[in-house]
N, C-alpha and C positions, 0 to 999 in steps of 0.2 A: 386269737389273736385272729379277726378278720381280716385278711387280705387288703389292701388297697383293691378293691374293683374299676377304676376309672382306665380306661384304654384311651390311649392319642392315636390319631391316624395321619393321613397323609396320600397324597397323588403326588409321585415322580413319575416324569416321564423323559423318556433316553434315545436322542437321535442326534450324533453330533453333538453328546454333551448331555449331562442331565441337570433337571430343575425338578424344582419342588413347586408344582403351581394348586397345589391344595393344602391345607393343614390347620393341627389345631392350635392353640394357645400353646406357647413354649415349648413346640415339638423341634426338636433336634435335629434342622434341618443337614446340616455340615454330616452329619456321619449317617445318614438317612444315602445322602448324596453319596458318600465312601461306601456305602454296603451297594449301589444301584452299581457303582463303576466296576467293582469289584467282583459284580456277578458275571461280568467277563462279556466280550466284545461278539457278538453274534458271525458264528462262521458259516459259509454262503453258502444259500441255499438250505437252511436250517431256519426252521419255523418255530414257533414257541407259542402254539394253542392257550396253552393254561399250563402255568407251573405253583409250586407251591412250594415254600423254606421259612427255613426257623434258623436263626444265631443272637447271638449276643447283639443288643442296643446299650452302647456306652456300660460303666461297673454294674447300674441295680437294677435292669432292664432286658427284656426279650423281646425283638420284632419277629413279628408270623408276616412273611409276604406271599401276594399273589403279585404274579410277572405275566402279562397276557400283550401279546401283538395285537400294537394300535397301529393306526394310519401310517402312509408315508414311512413305514419299516422302522416304526419307531414301537421300544418294548417301552410298556406301561408295568409301575409298579404300585400296590396300591400295600402302605406301610398299616398294619396295628401293632400298635408297641405298651406293652403293660408290663407289671412289674415281676422281678425273678420270682419272688413271694406267692402269686397271685400261678404264674405260671408253672410253680412248682404242685399246686393243689390241681391243677387241669391236665397237661402231660401230652397234650394230641395237638398239635399246630394244625392241623388238618380241621378238627371240629371246630375248634379258633374259627378259621379262616370262614368256614361254612357258615357260620352264624351270622357273621356280619361280609353281604355280598358287594362289593366295590362301585362305586358310581362313577365312572371313568369322565362324566362329564364336568363332575369338581370341579370349582376353581374358589381362591381367595378363600376363606376364611371356612375352618369348620368346626363343629362339635366335638365333643368329649364324647363318648362313647361309653357303658360299663358293662361288664356282667353282672350277669340278674345272682343272684344269693343261693345259688347251688351249683351241686357237682356234676360233673359230666356222667352220663350212664354205665354202668359197670359195663366190660364185654361181655358177651354171653359164650358158651360152649359153642350153642348155634353158629353165629358171627365166626369165628377163626377154625371153627370145622369147614363152614363152606370156604376159605380166602383157602387152605389148604385142599380142598379138592380141586375149586376153580384154577387157582395157583400155580404157581412152578414149586413145587412144595419141597423138595432137594433143594431148589437156591434160596427159599425164605427158610428153612431151617437151619440151614449151614449158615446163612449169613446172623438169624439170630444169635448163633449162639458163638459167633465170630465177634458179634455187636459186644454182647453178654461178657467175652472175655476182654476184650479193650482194643479192639482191631479196628479197620475201619472199612465197608463197603464202600464200593466204588460199580458201578456199572457203565460201561460204552452202549449209549443210544443215539439214536438221532434225533428222540423225539421222549417228549414227557412218557413217564412209565409209572401206571400205578401200583406196582413193584412197590414202591417207597412206603407206599399209603397201608398194602397191606404187609409189607414189614412192621408197620410201628406199631401196630393191632395184637404182636404177639410177643412185642416183648416188655420185660414186668417193667410197672408204674415206675419206680425210683428211675429205668435207667432213661426211661423215655424222659425225662424231666433233664436229666444230664449230656446227652446227646443230641448232636445238629442235622437235621433232614432235607435231602432237599431233592423233588421230585423230577426237578433237571435246572441244569444251570450250564452257561457257559468256561466256567473256568473253576479250578480247584481254591481260588484264592481264599475265601471263607472258613475254608476248612472247614468241610460237613462231612460229620462222620457215614451217614449213607447217602449213595448221592445216583444220581443218572445222569450222563451227559453225554454229548457228542468227541471229547478227548480225556483221556485217561491221565493224569497225573504223575506227577514223578514222587515218589517215597517224599516225605519230611519229617519232623518233628518228633522224631524216634518212637515214631506210631507203626504199625505193618498196615500197608494196602493190601488189599485182598481182590483182586479182579475176578470175573464169572469164574474160571477154570477152577483156583485155587479156593473160594466159597465152595463150590460143588464138594471139593475131595476133600473142605472142610470135616476133622476127626470130633467124632459125635460125643457131647458130653452130658454132663447130668442135666442140665436146662433145658437144652433143645428133646432127648431123651423123656423126663418127666413131659414135657410137653404134648410132644407125639401122644405119648399115653395116657396122660388127663383126656385129650380132643376124643382119643380113636375107641377108648373105654368109656368115655360119658359122665367122667368124674371130675363133677364140678366143683367137691370143697379141693379136691386135688388141684387143680387150674387155677382156684381162686386163692390159696396160698402161691402155687407159684409165680403170681404174677405181683401179687403185694410183697416178692421177695427183696431182703434186702441187696443193694450193688457189692462188692468188693470194700469200696472205700468205705461204705455203711460200718462192715464187719473190723475195718480193720479201728474205723473212729469208737465202736464202741468197746471192743477191746482196749486201747487207749483210755477208756473213760475207765473201768474195771479195774485196772491196773493202779489207774491215779486215786481210784477210792481205794484198794487195798493198801497202798503204800501209806496213803492217810490215816485207815484206820487204825495200818503196824504203829505209825509215829505219836497217834492220839494214848494207843494201848498201855505204849512205852510210857508214858509220862504219865498215865492216870494209876497204871499200876507200880 
């Protein structure tokens, strides 16, 4: 079944309060304002030339949000809101944000956008090899394994970083659809799984939060090792399989389906014979 390709949009300004200044019909302004508030209060002296993040938007949608400094010390938030089903087909909030540049001068009513009938291009071995060669490979690989294992990765930085975008390219497809990244945020109130910000949060929700030293010392495991070997050896087939791997939740769900099927088959066979 083709997912709903419609994308709602809005412009929100934040300075001594937040307000929606432009939006599509039926856009949930209250939810957008809540998210803009939870993004956090700007610390003194910290700038935000550009940041991108993704987070849940109500029960059935995902918000892909770009944040930029605007005049008079305000922050501008451009919201793209799409169905969770469509988001699962795409998985890369940064590519979604790039597809639709914001119009910061927009006011009033906006038109709905629509994703074209296409999927995002497959990540290539050359792209991932360049990321590891140019970026901080030990931090990237440790963060990748930590996220796959169910941890959160948060780095203290005073400005938006390329790191989160690069990290997102190294994760399996299914993992990317279930986690929420932010290239920069002023607080941890939105519960990002991978983020950069000027302050570090306190652990909560029973999920381990890893900071930079812990990430670098994170034990190497199967996904990180397999990814590194596939990239360094030029094994495109192995890389494709790694990026398409199931999450632990997928594996548990599949095991439960198999168990339920086996029990049903046993009951039917008992009555037949």
